[in-house]
C-alpha positions, -999 to +999 in steps of 0.1 A: +237+109-180+202+094-177+176+121-170+145+113-150+115+134-141+106+126-105+070+133-096+053+138-062+087+144-045+088+147-008+117+159+014+122+123+028+125+109-008+153+132-021+184+122-001+184+085-010+176+091-046+203+117-050+228+093-034+220+063-056+214+085-087+249+100-084+264+066-080+247+052-111+247+081-135+211+092-131+200+128-128+167+134-111+146+165-115+123+166-085+087+179-090+063+184-061+034+179-085+015+146-090+018+130-124-015+136-143-026+150-177-019+186-166+016+179-154+028+153-178+044+180-200+070+185-172+086+153-184+094+167-219+131+164-226+136+136-200+143+099-206+118+085-181+096+093-152+096+082-116+061+080-100+044+070-068+011+054-056-009+086-058+002+095-094-027+085-116-012+072-149-041+069-173-041+062-210-041+100-216-010+104-195+008+075-212+000+089-246+014+123-236+046+108-222+050+086-253+047+116-275+077+130-256+097+098-263+096+088-226+109+053-225+100+041-190+079+046-159+098+037-128+074+032-100+089+036-065+062+014-050+050-022-051+014-017-063+006-006-098-032-004-099-028+033-105-012+026-139-030+017-171-005-010-179-025-023-209-022+012-225+015+013-216+022-020-234+041-015-266+049+021-257+065+026-223+081+000-201+069+000-165+090-011-135+081-014-098+097-021-065+082-054-054+096-053-019+113-026+000+108-035+036+081-061+045+092-055+081+082-018+080+047-024+068+041-055+090+054-037+121+031-007+114+001-030+110+009-045+145+015-011+159-019+000+147-035-031+163-018-026+196-026+011+197-062+006+190-067-024+212-051-009+243-063+027+235-028+040+237-037+070+215-065+080+239-043+075+270-016+097+254-041+126+249-055+122+284-023+123+303-012+154+285-042+171+301-032+154+335-062+131+332-050+097+346-084+080+346-084+044+332-121+045+323-129+032+287-093+022+281-098-016+285-085-038+258-082-076+253-053-100+254-040-108+220-028-142+233-050-170+219-071-147+197-075-155+161-059-133+135-071-137+099-044-127+074-055-120+038-024-122+016+006-143+025+033-126+004+065-111+019+046-086+041+019-111+051+045-137+062+064-112+084+031-101+099+022-138+106+054-143+124+048-112+146+013-125+154+027-159+164+052-141+187+022-127+206+008-163+209-021-156+185-038-183+164-033-174+128-055-184+098-049-171+063-064-168+028-044-164-004-055-170-040-021-188-044-013-205-010+023-210-001+026-248+005+058-243+024+042-220+049+033-235+082-001-219+084-038-230+082-053-217+049-090-213+048-116-199+024-125-162+027-159-168+042-144-190+069-117-165+076-144-138+080-164-160+104-136-172+126-113-141+130-112-118+160-090-095+139-085-093+101-054-078+085-051-071+048-018-077+030-028-084-006-026-063-038-057-046-052-072-063-083-105-061-101-114-094-085-109-084-049-119-047-050-142-040-020-137-075-005-146-059+028-182-049+021-216-051+036-220-088+029-186-099+042-190-078+073-222-097+081-202-129+083-177-114+108-178-117+146-193-089+165-165-066+177-140-077+150-110-055+144-099-046+108-064-035+099-055-023+063-020-014+054-023-026+018-047-008-006-077+014+002-098-001-025-099-034-007-125-019+016-158-002+008-156+028+030-193+034+033-199-002+043-171-001+068-186+031+083-220+014+085-205-017+102-189+006+128-221+025+135-240-008+139-214-019+165-205-049+143-169-037+138-151-031+171-124-010+156-107-002+123-071+008+117-065+022+082-032+033+067-048+035+033-081+048+019-097+043-014-100+080-022-067+091-007-052+104-039-056+141-034-053+139+004-027+116+018+009+129+019-004+165+019-011+190+047-048+196+045-052+210+080-063+244+068-089+230+044-125+217+047-126+180+040-151+173+012-150+135+016-179+128+040-170+091+045-134+099+054-145+127+077-170+104+094-144+077+098-119+101+114-145+113+138-152+077+151-136+070+185-127+034+175-110+043+142-073+051+137-062+065+104-025+071+094-016+086+060-001+057+041+030+058+063+035+021+069+065+020+045+082+050+060+114+038+076+150+047+068+157+012+056+127+012+033+135+046+018+170+034+011+158+001-004+132+019-026+158+043-040+183+015-045+158-008-064+143+020-084+176+034-097+188-002-104+155-007-124+163+024-144+199+014-150+188-021-161+164-007-187+190+016-203+216-012-203+191-034-221+190-059-193+159-080-184+145-074-150+119-094-129+106-060-118+092-050-152+054-055-153+027-055-180-008-068-183+005-102-195+023-107-161-009-119-145-011-147-170+019-170-166+014-186-201+018-152-218+046-139-195+076-132-216+098-128-185+096-165-180+115-168-213+141-141-202+126-114-224+114-078-218+076-074-216+078-062-252 
């Protein structure tokens, strides 16, 4: 029986992981704690760990896990910017779930856009108080508006199709454009200048951190709407807040936030929020924030558990998997998976 320490466990995680774990001979021990230097000791005696986006897996954490003979880190998410993959190289194999439901995330992005544009959240609150006024609820037609999509991977492609269904004009930017995609690719500066709305669907890297910042906001149309269901670090929160206060940004829809680690997925309703930027954003009438829930559908949860447990099984069977990652993966010339090998 393969034994895995499962960190940051939530009630909605457990059923699917128990189901697939039982089918594949994997025993999970579910811990509510995040994985960090103070909790890494909980993994002692296990074969591997299962972690999520808000587990900060630094060199210190990796060294502790390695000292306990932990063999793999199974991420149950697509992004891995929270893992020091360079420190893990040669010590612990790292796997991820590259795609669990692009539809879930893309649909949530559109739901945020529709809600903000048509002020549905405000109308809902009003009518519960028997206030049926339509004042200040005016939106715009999405038809014929220009949507700028940054990142045209699986999620970006689904989102583009949804936008086309609304009759929107779509332009896109991707560092590696898909030549088979029937879409107009433009440079980032042009996308910022032409878009009525901008939706982020790219991974977070050192290169694109804070791509939405004071300078890029200056290029945008007055009243632009920004949607982020990807990674919080793509946006400089203070610059976004400034753009909203200056009336340059018409609205912002955020499912992610750069400093979400100790906040999102937790009930903080009885606490004072120390993050002044987040508190100010939440207070803005033209900002909608959801707590990193874009992935949260039954189908996605099942797919995450299925792929994660299969990743674990593949490792212990000695099989090569495209879902293994390391710091060489960004450089195709050095990528061993191209030669049907493990990362190390």
